[in-house]
N, C-alpha and C positions, 0 to 999 in steps of 0.2 A: 561509396564504401562506408558501411556503418560498423563501428566497433562497440561491442557490449562487454562491459567489465562486471564481474560479480565479486563483491567483497563478502566473503562467506560462501562456501561452495558445498554446503550440506544439502539437505533435501530441497529447499527452495532455490538456492543459488545454482546448484547443479542442474536442476530441472529447467530453470529459466535459460541457462546457457544452451542446453540441449534443444529446447523448443524454439528459441530464437534462431538457432542455426537451422533446425529442421524446416521451419517455415520460411527460410530465406530472408529473414529480417536482418540478421547479423552476418556480416562478411568476415569478421574477425572476432575472436573472443579473448578476454583476459580473465584468468581465474586466480584469485588469491584467497588463501585460508591460513589461519595460524597453524592448522594441521597440514603441513606441507605434503605428506604422503596422500592425504585425501585430495588435495588440489591436483596432484600429479595423476592420481587414479582417475579423477573426473576427466582430465585432459585425455588420457589414453582411451577411456571409454567412448568419448565423443569422436576422436579421430579414427577409432576403429570402425566407426559407422559412417563417417562422412569426411570429405576433404575440405577442411577449414583450418586456417591458421589459429592456433591456441597458444597464448603466452601465459606463463605462470610467474612472470617478473612483475612485482608490484609497481615498479617504476613506469610501467606501460599504462597504468590506470589513468594517469593525468591526460593522456591523449585519446581516451575513449569518448565516444559520443554520449553513451549512457553508462551509468554505474548503478548497480543494484546493491543496496546495503541490506544484506540479509543475515549478517553475522550475529551471533549471540544465542542466548538461551531461548527455547521455544516453550509453548504451553505443554503441559502434561495433565493427566487427570487430577493431579494434586494441585495444580495452579488454577485457581478459580476464575480469574479474569486476566486479560492481557495487561491491564494496568499493574498487576502484581509483579510483573517482570521488570518494572522500572529500575529498581536499585541494582539488580543483577546485570542489566544490560547497559546502564549509563557509562560505566568505565569502558566498555567495548565501543560505544559510540564515540567516546572521547579519543580513543586510539584510532578509530577510523577517520576522525576529523584531521588527525595529523597526516595520515596516509593520503588524504584527499587534497592536500595543499598543492596548488597548481592545476587542479582539475578544472576544466572549462566546459564540460558537458552538462547533461542533466543527471542529477542524483535522484533516484527513486528509492524512497525509504520504505522498507518492508518490516524490519525488526520491530517487535512490539515492546512497549506501547507505541505504535507507529506515529500517532498524532503528536506525541510529546517529542519524539526524536526528529520529526519533521520540523517542529518549532526550534529545537536545539540546533540543527544544522543550518536552518535559515537565519537564525538570529544570533547565534553564539559561536560561529566558526568563521573562517576566512572565506567560505563560499559566499557568493552573491545570493541574496534571497531568491532571485528569479531562477536560480538553478535547481531549486529543491522542491520536489513534490512527494506526497506520501501516497502509498498504495493501500487500498482497502475498500473504497467505495464501489468500485466496479464488481468486486467479488460479493460484497454485501447486497448490491442491487440484483445480481444474478440469483442469489439465494432467495431474495424477496420475490423475484419473478417466478422461481420454481414453486415457492410456497403458494403463490396466487394460482398458478396452474393446477396445483394439487387440489385446490378448492373449486376448480372449474371456472376460474376467472382468467380469461385470456387477455391479460394486460402485461405491459412491461413495467417492472418496479424500479423505483428510484429510492436510494437510501443515502441520507446525509448524516452529518454529526460525527460522533466518535466511531472509530472502528473498534467496537466493543459493546459493553453493556448499554451505553448511551447512544446507540444508533437510532436514527429517526427515519422510518419508512414513511414515504409520502402517499398516504391513502387518498388525499384530496385531489391528486392528479390522475386518478383512475377513471374518473367520470361516472362512478357508481357510489352508492352509499354503503359504507362498511361500518356496521355498528361498533361502538367503543369496546364492548367485550370481545368481539372478534378481532379487532385491532390488537388488543392486549395479548390475546392468545397467539396471534401471528408473531408479534414482537418477542414474546417469550421463546417461541420456537427459533426465531432468528438468532437470538442471543446464544442459544445452545447448539446451533447448527453444525459447528465444527467438532463438537465433543465426541460424537460417535466415530468420526474419522480418527481423532486423536486416540481414543480408546482401542480402536481396531488396528491401527497401524502406526501409532505414535505421533502422527502429525499430518497436516494437510500438505499436499504437493501439487497434484495435477490442476486443480481449480485455480489456486493462486498463480501458478506458473503460466497457465494459459492467459489469464487476465492481465498479468504483468506484461507479457509480450504484446497483447492487444493494446494495452495502455501506451506502450512505446510507439506502436504503429499509429495509433490515433493522434499522438503528439506530432509525429512526423507529418501527418496529413492535415493537421490543423483542425481536428474535430473536437467537439466538446466532450469532456470526460468528467466523472466525479472523482475528485482527488483531494487529498488533504494539503492545505497550505495556509499560511497566516492570513486571517480574514482582513486585518488592517482596516477595519471600519465597515467592511461589507456586512450587510444585514445588522448593522449597529453592533458588531462584535469586534473586540480587540483583545489582545493578551493571550491568544492561543491559536493553534492550527486545528482545523477540523475539516471534515468532508464537505465540499461545496462544488457546484457545477462551474467549470471553467474551461477556457481554451488556453492551452499552454503553448507558448511560442519561444523562440530563441531569446526574446527580450523579457520573458517572465510569463505571467498568467493574467488573463482578463477574466475576472469572476462574473458570472451571469447573476445579476441581482434582480432578475425579473420574477422570481418565484414568489408566490404568496402562500402563506400557511394558514390552516384552520386552527382553532383553539387547541385541539389535542396536539397537533404538530408543534405549535408555538411553545407549549408547555414542555414537551420533550426536548426541543431545540435549546431552550433556555437551560434546562438541566444539563444537557451535554456541554454547553458553553461554560457553565459554572464549574462543572467537574474538570474540564480540560484546563481552564484558567488556573485552577488550584495546582494541578500537576505541573503545568508549564512554568509556574513561579519557582519550582524547585530546581530548574536548570539555569 
């Protein structure tokens, strides 16, 4: 029996709840939102379609196996980067930390800037660091894969670093030479890949929800994922959380430190680290 709780039941939280139930990953759901009518409406909408227990009692969050933190303000066409949401969403993260006291499952951080809030929950709350992982790398890697396919490159992409402007697509792992101007062109496209969706329907939903449920499923099966977590010295990085390859278990996460980067990737990775370290110092 697997229980998935969603802290924040708007576009992402509501869709994650629905997809996790639809795919048979979740046997029970817990939905909490400061907007109680919204949480109740999401519950009704789900149970009108399938037979699954759904609680809207926040006290039930502590007994969930997974909790998705997706509450807070999201990007709009007027919000240039995910990092610009930091000041607006930090008070919401602090409120969520209070609600998560006693929670013993895995917290998956989605609210942006995701890497910073992953650091916050791992380092500055009563949660154990091993409980906290951030979502973004799987989605970014999928977008990179699509960009490669659109260029006729039939390879699977990997993206590390920040879930944002300082993401680091690993071209050196493709087994082909990709010139630096082409790399920069692809990276620019990746940075803006969500904006057409935001402009067209106010926010991303389906892609993130699918990959969040996939992330939970991979954790359950002990498979390697790209997730945000405190580096704690891996790749000579400290003082921040960022996207890294890891196997996440009940005891924490084992980071895969076998990757080697070419000079372009090293430069981008260093920039991501320095940027995230600066923001993480603010919490």
